[in-house]
C-alpha angles and dihedrals in degrees: 000000000000090000091052092051091048092050091048092051090046090051092050093050091049093051100038100047106087121230113259118254128230135177118271116268128205092244094056104050121164141079123284131198128195126225109235115171122346108351117167125208109218131202090215137010091273133101090230093060099073114154106172146327113265113240107262118256092020127109144236124207109239113223098173124011102193132133126334094334132044122213105234143170126218125200126353135263101260117122129295089013124075128201115241121209115204146115140281129189108263093220092054095057128081109215118217132200097221139063110249118230092224107020099163135055107240104198134151126196123205117206118199123195119190122189110246116236092004091169113175099357090114135234130000087271089077101030103041132063124188128187129177123214133188109241120223105167149301128286126195116204122171091347091304122119117230127180117225105220141163113248116200129345100286097091090234110104091208099046116098098165141304116311116258117254125224095266092053091049092050091049091050092049092049091049090051092049091049091049091051091048092051091048092051092049093048096044094046091063128190120323116226113252115267117252113239113239121218121217 
């Protein structure tokens, strides 16, 4: 409970402290806009393509400020972070005439799953799984909160690796069958020798 309260307070201070402002430099040209209030990041210039809410008081770099939607980028390509190209509604952004010193929220979230009632399985190495994600923003869908995160290093939140081909699948199935056969042989144990019957 104390840990949850601490994490909540840490989250609030991270989100509520505005990013410091600096004068524009020649190396960082471009226009920036700050997210004040509810600003959605979209996958396409369409209201139905909402991805996540931008963290309040942080910025997007505006690449094209035309029409109802602006083409923007959020974050930069430096590991483990990946730049996202997308869109924001022009009327939802507040444009600024300076380049912010810390325009993007750089936050990682670690999720830990521990097997319940693991009993005699051994150390945390076998009963605990941790994975770290790059956090982009929140998304509310049907009253439920979801976190929009980057999973893996591919830059595609849905990509977990290349699909297995037929040979890989056959090898995996054969390995599983062999493992089951070995387990059956080992667990069956030795049978006692048969007694010879006399007639």
